[in-house]
C-alpha positions as CSV (number, residue, x, y, z in Angstrom):
1,M,144.5,63.0,175.2
2,N,145.9,59.6,174.0
3,F,148.2,61.5,171.7
4,I,149.7,63.4,174.6
5,I,150.1,60.3,176.7
6,N,151.9,58.5,173.8
7,R,154.2,61.5,173.3
8,L,155.1,61.4,177.0
9,K,155.8,57.7,176.9
10,N,158.2,58.2,174.0
11,M,160.0,61.1,175.6
12,S,163.6,60.7,177.0
13,K,164.1,61.1,180.7
14,E,165.6,64.6,180.1
15,G,162.6,65.6,178.0
16,L,160.1,64.3,180.5
17,L,161.8,66.1,183.4
18,G,161.8,69.3,181.3
19,F,158.1,68.8,180.6
20,I,157.3,68.3,184.3
21,L,159.4,71.3,185.2
22,L,157.6,73.5,182.7
23,A,154.2,72.2,183.9
24,V,155.1,73.1,187.5
25,I,156.3,76.6,186.6
26,L,153.2,77.3,184.6
27,G,151.0,75.9,187.4
28,V,152.7,78.0,190.1
29,A,152.6,81.1,187.8
30,G,148.9,80.6,187.1
31,F,148.1,80.1,190.8
32,V,150.1,83.2,191.8
33,T,148.4,85.3,189.1
34,I,144.9,84.2,190.1
35,A,145.6,84.6,193.8
36,R,147.1,88.1,193.3
37,T,144.2,89.2,191.2
38,V,141.7,88.1,193.8
39,N,143.6,89.6,196.7
40,T,144.1,93.0,195.0
41,S,140.6,93.2,193.5
42,P,138.2,95.9,194.8
43,S,135.5,93.2,194.7
44,Q,137.3,91.4,197.5
45,C,137.4,94.6,199.5
46,A,133.7,95.1,198.9
47,T,132.8,92.0,200.9
48,C,133.7,93.9,204.1
49,H,133.4,97.5,202.9
50,P,130.4,97.6,200.5
51,D,129.8,101.3,201.2
52,L,133.3,102.4,200.3
53,V,133.8,100.7,197.0
54,P,131.1,102.7,195.1
55,L,132.6,105.9,196.5
56,W,136.0,104.9,195.2
57,A,134.6,103.9,191.8
58,S,133.1,107.4,191.3
59,S,136.2,109.2,192.6
60,Q,137.4,112.0,190.3
61,G,140.7,112.4,192.1
62,H,141.9,108.9,191.6
63,P,140.2,107.3,188.5
64,S,139.1,103.7,189.3
65,D,140.7,102.4,186.2
66,K,144.2,103.5,187.4
67,V,144.2,103.5,191.2
68,T,142.5,100.8,193.3
69,C,142.3,99.9,197.0
70,Y,145.6,98.0,196.6
71,H,147.6,101.0,195.6
72,C,146.7,103.1,198.7
73,H,146.1,100.5,201.4
74,T,148.5,97.6,200.8
75,K,151.4,97.3,203.3
76,D,155.0,97.1,202.2
77,V,156.5,93.7,202.5
78,E,159.1,93.4,205.3
79,V,162.2,91.3,204.9
80,E,161.8,88.4,207.2
81,I,164.0,85.4,208.2
82,N,161.5,83.1,206.5
83,L,162.3,83.7,202.8
84,L,159.2,81.7,201.7
85,T,156.9,84.0,203.7
86,Y,158.6,87.1,202.2
87,V,158.2,85.9,198.6
88,R,154.6,84.8,199.3
89,D,153.7,88.3,200.7
90,L,155.5,90.0,197.8
91,A,153.7,88.0,195.2
92,I,150.3,87.8,196.9
93,P,149.7,90.8,199.2
94,E,147.5,90.0,202.1
95,R,148.2,92.8,204.6
96,Y,146.3,96.1,204.2
97,S,146.0,99.2,206.4
98,S,144.0,102.4,206.6
99,D,146.3,104.0,209.3
100,R,147.0,107.6,208.7
101,E,150.8,107.2,208.7
102,H,150.5,104.4,206.2
103,I,148.2,106.2,203.8
104,E,150.4,109.3,204.0
105,A,153.4,107.3,202.9
106,R,151.5,105.9,200.1
107,C,150.5,109.4,198.9
108,L,154.2,110.4,198.7
109,G,155.0,107.2,196.9
110,C,153.2,108.5,193.8
111,H,153.3,112.3,194.5
112,E,156.9,112.6,195.7
113,G,157.4,116.1,194.4
114,I,154.4,117.7,195.9
115,P,155.8,118.5,199.4
116,T,158.4,120.8,197.8
117,A,156.2,122.2,195.0
118,E,155.7,126.0,195.1
119,A,153.8,126.4,191.8
120,E,150.3,127.7,192.3
121,H,148.9,127.3,188.8
122,K,146.1,124.8,189.7
123,Q,142.7,124.6,188.2
124,F,140.6,126.0,191.0
125,I,142.6,126.6,194.1
126,R,145.7,128.7,194.5
127,I,147.8,126.8,197.0
128,N,151.5,126.4,197.8
129,H,152.1,122.9,198.9
130,K,155.6,123.6,200.2
131,A,154.2,126.2,202.6
132,H,151.4,124.0,203.8
133,L,153.5,120.9,204.3
134,S,156.5,122.6,205.8
135,K,157.7,121.7,209.3
136,E,158.3,125.4,209.8
137,L,154.6,126.1,209.5
138,D,153.6,128.2,212.6
139,Y,150.1,129.3,213.6
140,D,149.4,131.0,216.9
141,G,153.0,130.3,218.1
142,S,152.9,126.5,218.0
143,M,154.8,124.4,215.6
144,Q,152.5,122.3,213.3
145,M,152.9,120.3,210.2
146,L,150.0,119.5,207.9
147,S,149.7,116.2,206.0
148,C,148.2,115.2,202.7
149,L,145.1,113.9,204.5
150,D,144.4,117.1,206.4
151,C,143.2,118.6,203.1
152,H,142.6,115.5,200.9
153,R,140.9,113.1,203.3
154,T,138.0,112.7,200.8
155,I,140.3,111.9,197.9
156,A,138.7,108.5,197.3
157,H,135.9,108.1,199.9
158,D,133.7,111.3,199.8
159,Y,130.3,111.0,201.4
160,S,129.2,114.5,200.5
161,L,126.5,115.3,198.0
162,N,129.0,117.0,195.8
163,P,132.2,114.8,195.9
164,T,135.5,116.5,195.5
165,S,139.2,115.6,195.8
166,R,140.0,119.2,196.7
167,P,140.2,120.9,200.2
168,L,136.9,122.0,201.7
169,M,136.6,125.6,202.9
170,V,135.2,124.4,206.2
171,G,138.5,122.6,206.7
172,C,140.7,125.6,205.8
173,F,138.8,127.9,208.2
174,T,138.8,125.4,211.1
175,G,140.8,126.4,214.2
176,D,143.4,129.1,213.7
177,C,144.6,128.2,210.2
178,H,142.8,130.9,208.1
179,A,140.3,132.3,210.5
180,E,141.2,135.9,209.6
181,D,140.7,135.2,205.9
182,R,137.0,134.3,206.2
183,N,135.8,137.2,204.2
184,P,133.4,137.1,201.3
185,D,135.4,139.8,199.6
186,N,138.6,137.8,199.8
187,C,137.8,134.8,197.6
188,R,140.4,135.7,194.9
189,R,143.2,135.0,197.4
190,C,142.6,131.3,197.0
191,H,140.3,130.9,194.0
192,Y,141.0,131.5,190.4
193,Q,137.3,131.4,189.6
194,Q,134.5,133.3,191.3
195,M,132.5,130.9,193.5
196,D,128.9,130.9,194.6
197,L,129.4,132.7,198.0
198,G,126.0,131.8,199.5
199,E,126.5,128.1,198.8
200,A,130.2,128.1,199.9
201,F,129.7,129.8,203.2
202,A,126.5,128.0,204.0
203,D,128.5,124.8,204.7
204,M,130.4,126.6,207.5
205,E,127.5,128.0,209.4
């Protein structure tokens, strides 16, 4: 410690100012790093949402080592007159949201090509995203537009005994969407693999 003090005493004014400036920069950078880590940590979210964090941790759709609460729920920073507030919110996000519109926008931020994708070579379910997400989609004469959450609401917080990130049959057959397709002999229309019919249809009884 005495060595450092002696070195500081022997420094020129320019050198001392440089040292102080470097210390301030490192201090601010350290504070911002720690504050950002705390504010974006799932552990912080768990203080108010202890039941949701374990569901997210076991999610197969969004691996917990790659996607956290921050990626889906943080709100974009808005440009404000107060530059200090803008920089603070950009570096240390504090505003989060679970509103449907907000989450939907976050989905498209990472999966921007999905709404126009027509390929159907998926692992289990044969689905054309472009057809399902099109504004032209028309059931029973009314104009409708599905969203990501209509089929993937359980993507990270699935309370069911068998968690899945994929659409549930009960959701596909709700309302007028695919009511006419509810046929045990018609599974191959949507599935590449033969499913357990008894277990699949039991959820819809």
